[in-house]
C-alpha positions in Angstrom: 96.2 -63.7 -4.4 96.2 -64.7 -0.9 94.2 -67.7 0.4 94.1 -70.3 2.9 96.2 -73.4 1.9 98.1 -73.9 -1.3 95.9 -73.2 -4.4 96.3 -72.5 -8.0 94.0 -70.3 -9.9 93.3 -69.5 -13.7 91.2 -66.8 -14.9 89.9 -66.6 -18.5 86.8 -65.6 -20.7 85.0 -67.9 -22.5 82.2 -67.5 -25.1 78.9 -69.2 -24.8 77.8 -69.7 -28.2 76.9 -73.3 -28.7 73.3 -74.0 -28.3 72.4 -77.4 -26.8 68.9 -78.2 -28.2 68.7 -81.0 -25.6 69.2 -78.8 -22.4 67.9 -75.5 -23.8 71.3 -73.7 -22.9 74.2 -72.2 -24.6 77.2 -74.1 -23.4 80.9 -74.2 -23.2 82.3 -77.5 -22.2 85.9 -77.7 -20.8 86.9 -81.3 -21.5 89.9 -81.3 -19.4 91.5 -84.4 -21.1 91.0 -82.8 -24.6 92.6 -79.3 -23.9 95.4 -77.9 -26.1 98.8 -78.8 -24.4 100.4 -75.6 -23.0 97.2 -73.5 -22.9 96.3 -71.9 -19.6 93.5 -74.4 -18.9 95.8 -77.3 -19.6 98.3 -76.1 -17.3 95.7 -75.4 -14.6 94.5 -78.9 -14.8 98.1 -80.4 -14.8 99.2 -78.9 -11.5 95.8 -79.1 -9.5 93.8 -81.7 -7.4 90.2 -81.3 -7.9 89.6 -83.7 -4.9 86.9 -86.4 -4.6 83.9 -85.6 -6.7 85.7 -82.3 -7.5 84.9 -80.9 -4.0 88.1 -78.8 -4.1 87.3 -77.3 -7.5 85.8 -73.6 -7.2 84.1 -72.2 -10.2 83.3 -68.2 -10.0 81.3 -67.1 -13.1 80.6 -63.6 -14.1 78.4 -63.0 -17.3 78.9 -59.9 -19.3 75.1 -59.9 -20.1 71.9 -59.6 -18.0 71.2 -63.2 -17.3 72.2 -66.1 -15.0 75.1 -68.3 -15.7 75.8 -71.5 -14.1 78.0 -74.8 -14.2 77.9 -78.5 -13.9 80.9 -80.6 -12.8 80.5 -83.8 -15.0 83.1 -85.8 -13.1 82.2 -89.1 -15.0 83.2 -87.4 -18.3 86.1 -85.2 -16.8 84.2 -82.2 -18.2 83.3 -78.7 -16.7 80.1 -77.4 -18.5 79.2 -73.7 -18.2 75.7 -72.9 -19.3 73.2 -70.1 -19.7 69.9 -69.3 -21.4 71.7 -66.5 -23.2 74.8 -66.6 -25.2 77.8 -64.2 -24.7 80.9 -63.7 -22.7 81.6 -65.0 -19.3 84.5 -64.3 -17.0 85.6 -67.4 -15.3 87.8 -67.9 -12.2 88.7 -71.4 -11.4 90.5 -72.3 -8.2 91.6 -75.7 -6.8 94.3 -77.2 -4.4 97.9 -77.3 -5.8 98.9 -81.3 -6.4 101.2 -81.1 -3.4 99.0 -78.9 -1.1 99.0 -81.6 1.6 102.6 -81.3 2.0 102.2 -77.7 3.1 100.5 -77.4 6.4 98.6 -74.2 7.3 100.4 -73.5 10.5 104.4 -73.0 10.6 106.9 -72.9 13.5 107.2 -69.3 13.0 103.4 -68.6 12.9 103.2 -66.8 16.0 104.8 -63.6 14.9 103.6 -60.2 16.2 101.3 -59.7 13.1 99.1 -63.0 13.3 97.6 -62.6 16.7 98.1 -66.2 17.0 100.6 -68.4 19.4 101.1 -72.0 18.7 100.3 -74.4 21.5 103.3 -75.2 23.5 105.1 -72.1 22.9 105.4 -69.1 25.4 
């Protein structure tokens, strides 16, 4: 994968099969603090920085059924909730800044190679 900045991502399939009578949706709750150690989602959480109010956490969902699926970032409870009116499988792609992304600038001294179409200021 190529992206701007230093990112990490994880893809997984989840099953929406737990019905929440209060909300009227089938849900999958990803409680980041309660994940199985060593699992893909646990590792993703360990090596990323979601940012303030999780503004750097990107969630992409694709249902395997003919209905909409959406998510809620519950920052207070450290939980990502994926929901739909239908139950079924959802392909999930999560992306966030790597924990040390701030140490890696987007521009490098060798950035102005012939293939980038960009010349850094101050360079001939």
